[in-house]
C-alpha positions in Angstrom: 0.0 0.0 0.0 1.2 3.5 -0.8 0.3 6.9 0.6 0.9 8.9 3.8 -1.3 10.6 6.4 -0.7 13.5 8.8 -1.9 13.8 12.3 -2.1 17.3 13.9 -2.3 17.7 17.7 -3.1 21.2 18.9 -2.4 20.9 22.7 -2.4 23.5 25.3 1.3 24.3 25.2 2.3 23.2 21.7 1.4 21.9 18.3 2.7 18.5 17.2 2.5 17.2 13.6 3.4 13.6 12.6 3.5 12.1 9.2 2.8 8.3 9.2 3.2 5.6 6.5 0.6 2.9 6.1 2.4 0.7 8.7 2.1 3.5 11.3 5.8 4.4 11.3 6.6 8.1 11.9 8.6 9.3 8.9 8.5 13.0 9.7 7.6 15.0 12.8 7.7 18.6 14.0 6.4 20.8 16.8 6.0 24.4 17.7 5.3 26.1 21.1 2.1 27.9 21.8 1.7 30.8 24.4 0.7 29.6 27.8 -3.0 30.4 28.5 -3.6 33.6 30.5 -5.5 32.6 33.7 -7.1 35.3 35.7 -9.7 35.7 38.5 -13.3 34.5 37.9 -12.2 31.2 36.4 -11.0 32.8 33.2 -8.5 31.0 30.9 -7.6 32.4 27.5 -5.1 31.8 24.7 -4.2 33.9 21.7 -6.0 31.9 19.0 -4.1 33.7 16.2 -1.0 31.6 17.1 -2.7 28.3 16.2 -2.5 28.5 12.5 1.2 29.7 12.2 2.2 26.9 14.6 0.4 24.3 12.5 1.5 25.8 9.2 5.2 25.9 10.2 5.1 22.4 11.7 3.6 21.0 8.5 6.1 22.9 6.4 9.0 21.5 8.4 7.7 18.0 7.9 7.1 18.3 4.1 10.5 19.9 3.6 12.1 16.9 5.4 10.1 14.5 3.2 11.0 16.3 -0.1 9.3 14.7 -3.1 7.5 12.2 -0.9 5.3 15.0 0.5 3.2 14.6 -2.6 2.1 11.2 -1.2 0.2 12.7 1.8 -3.4 11.8 1.1 -5.2 13.2 4.1 -4.8 14.7 7.5 -7.0 15.1 10.6 -6.8 17.5 13.6 -7.3 16.8 17.3 -7.4 19.4 20.1 -8.6 20.1 23.6 -12.3 19.6 24.3 -14.5 22.7 24.4 -12.0 25.4 23.5 -14.0 28.0 21.5 -13.3 31.3 19.7 -15.5 33.7 17.7 -14.2 34.2 14.1 -15.0 36.6 11.2 -16.1 35.7 7.7 -12.5 34.8 6.8 -12.1 32.5 9.7 -9.8 34.9 11.6 -10.2 34.8 15.4 -11.7 38.1 16.7 -10.8 37.6 20.4 -8.7 35.3 22.6 -10.0 31.7 22.7 -11.9 30.6 25.8 -9.9 27.5 26.8 -11.2 24.1 27.9 -10.6 25.0 31.6 -12.3 28.4 31.5 -15.1 28.4 34.1 -16.5 31.9 33.9 -19.9 30.8 32.5 -21.5 29.4 35.7 -24.8 31.3 35.1 -25.0 30.0 31.5 -24.2 26.4 32.6 -27.0 26.5 35.2 -29.6 27.8 32.6 -28.6 25.2 30.0 -28.7 22.4 32.6 -32.2 23.4 33.7 -33.7 24.0 30.3 -32.3 20.9 28.7 -32.7 18.6 31.7 -34.6 15.8 29.9 -32.1 15.9 27.0 -29.1 15.6 29.4 -30.6 12.7 31.2 -30.9 10.9 27.9 -27.5 11.7 26.5 -25.5 11.5 29.8 -23.8 14.9 29.2 -24.6 17.6 31.8 -23.5 21.2 31.1 -21.1 22.7 33.6 -19.1 25.9 33.8 -16.3 23.9 32.2 -18.4 22.9 29.1 -18.1 24.5 25.7 -21.9 25.0 25.7 -21.6 27.4 28.7 -18.7 29.3 27.1 -20.7 29.7 23.8 -23.6 31.1 25.8 -21.2 33.6 27.5 -19.7 34.5 24.1 -23.2 35.2 22.7 -23.5 38.1 25.1 -20.0 39.5 24.3 -19.7 39.0 20.6 -17.4 41.4 18.8 -18.5 43.1 15.6 -18.1 41.0 12.5 -18.6 37.6 14.2 -19.6 35.0 11.7 -19.3 31.8 13.7 -18.0 30.3 16.9 -15.3 27.7 16.1 -13.5 24.9 18.0 -9.8 24.8 17.5 -9.7 22.2 14.7 -12.4 24.2 12.8 -10.1 27.2 12.7 -7.1 25.2 11.3 -9.3 23.2 8.8 -10.8 26.5 7.5 -7.2 27.8 6.8 -6.3 24.5 5.0 -9.3 24.3 2.7 -10.1 28.0 2.3 -13.8 27.9 3.4 -15.9 27.3 6.5 -16.0 23.7 7.6 -18.3 21.5 9.7 -17.2 20.6 13.2 -16.9 17.0 14.4 -19.3 15.4 16.8 -16.4 14.8 19.3 -15.3 18.4 19.8 -19.0 19.4 19.7 -20.1 16.9 22.3 -19.7 19.2 25.4 -20.5 22.3 23.3 -24.2 21.3 23.2 -24.3 18.7 20.5 -26.8 15.8 21.1 -25.0 12.8 19.6 -28.0 10.6 20.2 -30.5 12.6 18.1 -27.8 14.1 15.9 -28.7 17.8 16.6 -27.7 20.8 18.6 -29.5 21.3 21.9 -31.7 24.0 20.4 -33.7 24.6 23.6 -30.5 25.4 25.6 -29.1 27.7 22.9 -32.4 29.5 22.6 -32.5 30.1 26.4 -29.0 31.5 26.1 -29.9 33.7 23.1 -27.3 32.0 20.9 -28.1 32.8 17.2 -28.3 29.7 15.0 -25.8 31.3 12.6 -23.0 30.9 15.2 -23.3 27.1 15.1 -21.7 25.0 12.4 -23.0 21.8 10.9 -21.8 18.7 12.7 -20.4 15.5 11.1 -18.9 12.3 12.3 -15.1 12.0 12.8 -13.3 10.9 9.6 -15.8 12.7 7.4 -14.0 14.7 4.6 -14.3 18.4 5.4 -12.6 19.6 2.2 -9.4 19.6 0.3 -6.2 21.6 0.8 -6.3 24.6 -1.5 -3.5 26.2 -3.5 -2.8 28.9 -0.9 -2.5 26.4 2.0 -0.4 24.1 -0.1 2.1 26.9 -0.9 2.4 27.6 2.8 2.6 24.1 4.2 4.0 22.0 1.4 1.0 19.7 1.4 -0.2 18.6 -2.0 -3.2 20.5 -3.4 -6.3 18.2 -3.0 -5.0 16.5 0.2 -8.1 15.6 2.1 -8.9 17.2 5.5 -10.9 14.8 7.6 -12.8 15.5 10.8 -10.9 14.6 13.9 -11.7 14.0 17.6 -10.8 15.5 20.9 -7.3 14.8 22.3 -8.7 12.4 24.9 -10.4 10.3 22.2 -7.5 10.5 19.8 -5.2 9.2 22.6 -7.6 6.3 23.2 -7.5 5.4 19.5 -3.7 5.6 19.4 -3.6 2.8 22.0 -5.6 0.6 19.7 -8.9 0.7 21.7 -11.2 0.9 18.7 -13.4 -2.2 18.9 -16.1 -3.3 21.3 -14.8 -4.3 24.7 -11.4 -2.7 24.3 -10.4 -0.2 27.0 -7.5 2.1 27.7 -6.3 3.9 30.8 -4.2 7.0 30.2 -2.4 7.7 33.4 -1.1 11.2 33.3 -1.7 13.9 35.9 -5.2 12.5 36.0 -6.5 9.1 35.3 -8.6 8.9 32.1 -10.3 5.7 31.2 -12.2 5.1 27.9 -13.5 2.2 26.0 -15.8 1.0 23.2 -19.3 -0.2 23.6 -22.1 -1.2 21.2 -24.8 0.8 22.9 -24.8 4.2 24.6 -24.0 3.9 28.3 -26.4 5.6 30.6 -25.0 6.5 34.0 -27.7 8.0 36.3 -25.0 9.6 38.5 -23.4 11.3 35.5 -19.8 10.2 36.1 -19.7 8.4 32.8 -20.2 10.1 29.4 -19.9 8.8 25.9 -18.5 10.1 22.6 -19.8 8.8 19.3 -17.4 6.3 17.6 -16.7 7.2 14.0 -18.2 3.8 13.0 -21.4 4.3 15.0 -20.5 2.7 18.2 -19.9 4.6 21.5 -16.8 5.5 23.5 -17.8 5.5 27.2 -15.5 6.6 30.0 -14.5 9.4 32.2 -11.7 11.5 33.7 -10.8 11.4 37.3 -9.1 14.0 39.5 -6.8 11.4 40.9 -3.9 10.1 38.9 -0.2 10.8 38.5 -0.7 13.9 40.6 -0.7 11.6 43.6 3.1 11.5 43.2 3.5 15.3 42.6 5.4 15.8 45.9 7.9 13.0 45.2 11.2 14.0 43.7 11.5 12.6 40.2 15.0 11.4 41.0 13.6 9.1 43.6 10.9 7.5 41.6 13.0 4.7 40.2 14.4 3.6 43.6 11.0 3.9 45.2 9.5 1.8 42.4 12.1 -0.9 43.0 11.6 -0.9 46.8 7.8 -0.9 46.4 8.0 -3.9 44.1 10.2 -5.8 46.5 8.1 -4.9 49.5 4.8 -6.2 48.1 1.3 -5.0 49.0 1.0 -2.1 51.3 -0.1 -2.5 54.9 -2.5 0.6 54.6 -5.2 1.7 52.2 -4.6 5.1 50.6 -6.8 7.3 48.5 -4.1 9.9 47.5 -6.3 12.6 46.0 -4.6 16.0 45.6 -7.0 18.8 46.3 -10.8 18.4 46.9 -13.5 16.8 44.8 -13.8 13.8 42.6 -15.6 13.3 39.3 -14.8 9.7 38.2 -15.3 6.8 38.9 -17.6 8.4 41.5 -19.0 12.0 42.0 -18.1 13.5 45.3 -17.8 17.3 45.3 -16.1 17.4 48.7 -13.9 14.2 48.5 -10.5 14.4 50.1 -7.6 12.1 50.5 -7.5 9.5 53.3 -5.3 6.7 54.6 -6.6 3.8 56.6 -3.9 2.8 59.0 -0.4 4.1 59.7 2.3 3.3 57.0 5.3 1.3 58.3 7.7 3.6 56.5 8.1 5.8 53.4 8.2 2.8 51.0 5.0 1.4 52.5 3.3 4.8 52.1 4.5 5.2 48.5 3.3 1.8 47.5 -0.1 2.5 49.0 -0.4 5.6 46.7 0.2 3.5 43.6 -2.4 0.9 44.8 -4.9 3.7 45.6 -4.9 4.9 42.0 -5.2 1.3 40.8 -8.2 0.9 43.1 -9.9 3.8 41.3 -9.1 2.3 38.0 -10.7 -1.0 39.0 -13.7 0.7 40.4 -14.1 2.6 37.1 -13.9 -0.6 35.1 -16.4 -2.3 37.4 -18.8 0.7 37.2 -18.7 0.6 33.4 -19.3 -3.2 33.4 -22.4 -2.7 35.6 -23.6 -0.1 33.2 -23.3 -2.5 30.3 -19.8 -1.8 28.9 -17.5 -4.6 30.2 -13.8 -4.6 29.3 -12.5 -7.7 27.4 -8.9 -8.8 27.5 -5.9 -6.8 28.6 -6.5 -3.1 29.6 -4.3 -0.9 27.4 -2.4 1.9 29.0 -0.4 5.0 28.1 0.7 8.2 29.6 3.5 9.1 32.0 2.3 6.6 34.7 2.6 3.7 32.1 6.3 4.3 32.0 6.6 2.7 35.4 6.7 -1.1 35.1 6.2 -1.3 38.9 3.0 0.7 38.7 1.7 -1.3 35.7 2.4 -4.5 37.6 0.5 -3.3 40.7 -2.4 -2.2 38.5 -2.5 -5.6 36.7 -2.5 -7.3 40.1 -5.3 -5.1 41.4 -7.3 -5.6 38.2 -6.5 -9.3 38.2 -5.8 -9.0 34.4 -2.8 -8.1 32.3 -2.1 -4.5 31.4 -0.8 -3.8 27.9 1.7 -0.9 27.7 1.5 0.7 24.3 4.6 2.6 23.3 4.5 5.5 21.0 0.8 6.2 21.6 -0.2 9.8 21.5 -2.8 12.3 20.2 -1.0 12.9 16.9 -1.0 9.2 16.1 -4.7 9.1 17.0 -5.4 12.0 14.6 -3.4 10.1 11.9 -5.5 7.0 12.4 -8.6 9.2 11.7 -7.0 10.6 8.6 -6.2 7.1 7.4 -9.7 5.8 8.0 -11.3 6.1 4.6 -8.2 7.2 2.7 -5.6 4.4 3.3 -8.0 2.0 5.0 -11.7 1.3 4.8 -12.4 2.0 8.5 -10.9 2.8 11.8 -10.5 -0.9 12.9 -8.4 -1.8 9.9 -6.4 1.4 10.2 -5.6 0.7 13.9 -4.7 -2.9 13.2 -2.1 -1.8 10.7 -0.8 1.4 12.4 -0.9 1.1 16.2 2.5 -0.1 17.6 2.7 -3.4 19.4 2.5 -3.3 23.2 4.2 -4.9 26.1 2.1 -7.2 28.2 2.5 -6.8 32.0 1.2 -9.7 33.9 -0.2 -9.6 37.5 1.8 -10.8 40.4 -0.6 -13.6 41.2 0.7 -14.2 44.7 -0.3 -10.6 45.6 -3.8 -10.6 44.1 -5.7 -11.9 47.2 -4.1 -9.4 49.6 -4.7 -6.5 47.1 -8.3 -7.7 46.7 -8.8 -7.5 50.5 -7.4 -3.9 50.5 -9.7 -3.0 47.6 -12.7 -4.2 49.6 -11.6 -2.0 52.5 -11.3 0.9 50.1 -14.9 0.3 48.9 -16.2 0.0 52.4 -14.6 3.4 53.3 -16.1 5.0 50.2 -19.5 3.7 51.3 -19.0 4.9 54.8 -18.2 8.4 53.5 -21.3 8.4 51.3 -19.2 8.7 48.1 -20.6 5.5 46.5 -24.0 3.8 47.1 -24.2 1.1 49.7 -25.2 -1.4 47.1 -22.3 -0.6 44.8 
């Protein structure tokens, strides 16, 4: 098979571009820094949106220059970015203000209105508007629109517009928390009407991998991409990261263990969670991607000197299961696998020493991962086979081994997984390959299977049950859970 694809990742701090061949190998890569968001009182978080296109343009140009004549083989690209970042643009697609970032929380009033007006819809879709949702931010923008506003765009929409030379549809993934009902395939019109958001501000919505247009002569001259290269609809960075681990078919799940723990999988039917801890993106092939993002995760080790991690891992492995049960939450409040606004860290017992305490933190995060998988299974989305994993926490063999023992199932470490690869898979689906499953089978790198330490499983299971009992006692999970 011939042909190449490009994956574009517009993250908070930088832009990453990777060019992949049909086997998934990276044959060119480049990145550019973005300005840090400006965060100010009132929950505001903004970034200069005019920096996005130059960073993508220059990264693409660096890649195509490195490829030389082979750049003409690039058939398609897709763009992934943070969820719910929005910006008003003019009729040429130029940003008119700073972008309201994914963590901007100024729109509390708008979130409350949208939640109340669309209550029945949110119960059906499993998505509840909050001050951190794109829907609330769009409602706030509607009251502060600069002159000449033609549309409100998500980050990938701005980049795709530049590439094809005309307005584009947005994808259902980036639109999900911006008020798009993926079940009925429509915007939540009653919520937008209550927020006085004009219909003209909202783009059409398409499924990921849909062709949005083709690279025009102007963009080709600036980036080195061939004229006619397809621009396909992408997905949010979290979803793209899931795909890059190969979790694309029913029953496949992945845990991305970075600062937080993000767990996502694939199910045939939409998962309904009465508590609202689980939400689902629409799979490009019509299935669903249920999961959630916790506040706990790698942040549990944020006060540990990185130079000590290797020695502590080795000592924790040799020591075996901790004598205490630890829920090592940093800060207050949890959102997944349970909702508890005032949750705080706890330790049951007194650690024998620093190694015992450190090991208990690793186990505590693993307990949350197990609870998340059990919750999803009860809701009708069970995991099958090894749980895939990526992120900084997956670099620790010791932690992966503890997690495998807590889960009582192997953990598959996927090397090289990242948002840019996930975007490239979406670009390849329909251009190099007939669908996402075949693209992932060909392009996702092989993983390293980490088996449980079977002798530790019973003791860890006892600690997990103590962990659940404490959550029940504190009222954070139901007594029957």
